[in-house]
N, C-alpha and C positions, 0 to 999 in steps of 0.2 A: 625161814630165812630167805631174803630176796636173792634173786638170780643176778649175777654180775656180768653175764655174757650172753650173747645171742649165737646160737648155733647156725652156721651158714650151710654146711654140708654134713649130713649124718656120718657117723663113724663108718669108715671103709678100711681097706687094707693099708692105706696111707696114714690113717689117723683121723682125728676130729678137727674141723676148722671152725673156729669161733672168734668173735670179736668182743672185747671188753666194753662195758658201758662208758668207761672214761674216754674211749675213742669217739663215741657219739657225742659226748659232752664237749669235747674239744672242737669237733666239727661244727656243732651248734653255736658255740661262742664265736668262732671265726665267721660263720654265716651272718650272725647278727651284726658283727662289726663291719661287714660289707655293705649293709644298708645305710644310706646316708643319714636319714632322719631318725634312726632308732639306736638305742643303747640299753645295755642291761641295767636294771635297777639295783645298784650295788648298795643296799642299806645293810646295816650291821646285824639286823635281826632276822633276815630271811635268806634263803638260797634263791637267787634269781633264775637259775636254770636247773630244772629237775629232769633227770633221765631215769625212767623206770622200765624194767623188762618184766613182763608178766606173760607166762606161758609162751615164751619165745616171740612175743610181740613187743615192739618198741613204742613207748609213749614218752613224748617230750613236752614239757611245760616251760614256757619262757615268760618271765615278768620283765617288761621293758618300760622305758620312758621314751616318749615321743617328743622330738624337738618342737617347740612352740611355732605354730604357723603351718605345720605340715598336715596333710590329710591323714587322719588317724586310720580310717579303713584301708586306704591304699598302702600305708606303711605297714600295718599288721599283715596284710595280704602278701606284701613283698617279703617280710620276715618269714612268714609261714612257708611260702614257696621256696625261698632260698635255703632254709633248713632242710626241707624235704628233698629238694633236688641235689644239694651237695652230699647229703647222706647217701642217696641213691647212686650218685656218680662215683663217690669215693669208696663205697663199700659194696655196692650192688644189693643192698638190703633196703626194703621199703618200710618206712615208719608207718605204723598203723594209726597213730594220732599225733598231731602237732598242734598244741594249744598255745596261743599268744594272748597274754593278759597285759593290758595297759595299766601301769601302776601310778603314772603321773606324767608330768610334762617338764621338759628341760628348757629353760629360758636362755 
């Protein structure tokens, strides 16, 4: 069974501190929305944003559409950096892998 949370601090006298993967999913969605020329690829057959936790390591995969006329490399780099930085800033946890796939263009 897949792990649904990341452990931030090991168990101590005060208990265990962990963050659910739905928090990382929400932060990633907001981060993509902040980039002007990118949007999630909301088709009916796939999940545009996948968050996986494997051995307490966070892996995020985002399928996006890029607005026509924008530089694809720059847009993907902005999305990747924004997701990584927002997760680090809001949770204090570093994502081990942030992958951005371009699924199409928005006209």
